N, C-alpha and C positions, 0 to 999 in steps of 0.2 A: 562284852563289846568286842568287835573284831577290828583290829588295827592293822592296816597295811603299811609297811615301812619300806620305802625305797632306799637303796644304799645301806642295806641291813648290816653289812660287815664293815662299814666305815667306822671311824672313831666315834662319831656322834651316834650313828645307828646302833652300833654294838652296845654302847653305854646306856642309851635311852631304852632299848629293848629290855635290858637287864633291870633297869629301874621300874619299868612298867609291869614286867612279868611278876616280879617277886611279891610286892605288897598287894597288887590289885588283881592278880590272876586273870589278866586279859588274854584273849585269843590273839596271838601275834602271827601275822602273815608277812613274810619277808621276801624281798627280791633283790638280787645283786648279780654280779657277773658270774660267780661260781658259788656253789654250796659248800660250806665247811662240813667236815665230818660230824662234829659235835656242835649243836646249836640249840637254842631254846625256843625256836619258832615252832608253832603248831603246824604250819605249812610253809614251804619255801618254793620259790620259783626262780629260774634263771630268766634273763631278759628274753631269751628265745622262747620261753613258755608263757609270755605275757598274755597271749590269747586264751590260755587255759584258766585264768583267774575268774572266779565267780564273783563278779562285781556287785551282784545283788545282796551279798551277805557282808560286804565291807561297810563299816560304820564310819571309819575315819581313815584318811590317807595322810601320812606324814612323809613328805618328799625330802629326802636327805641325800639322794644320789647327786654326784657332781664330779667335776674334773678337779684333780688335786695332784700335788707333788710334781709339778713341772719346774723342777729346780734349775733347769738349764734354759728356761725361757724359750723353748722351741715351738710352743703352740701359738697359733693365731688367736687373737682376742675373740673372734667369732666362734671358735670352737667351744669356749666357755659358755657363751650365750646359747649355742645349739644344745649343749648337754643340759 
């Protein structure tokens, strides 16, 4: 099964991908702002490369990307909705 995970390097995305990869041997496709040097994804895309994804081979999309860590409350509420 090919699983596409947005927010691949966030707290939830990182832990979920490890949990899925180890026992189930899933094909993981990740997308995030930047690619880490060492990762467990079979394929990785930055958001700028979204158009390169072969959507025909994706079985499941798990959307975990979001806005986080606005500890100073400087963001508008709409920006959370937009993201």
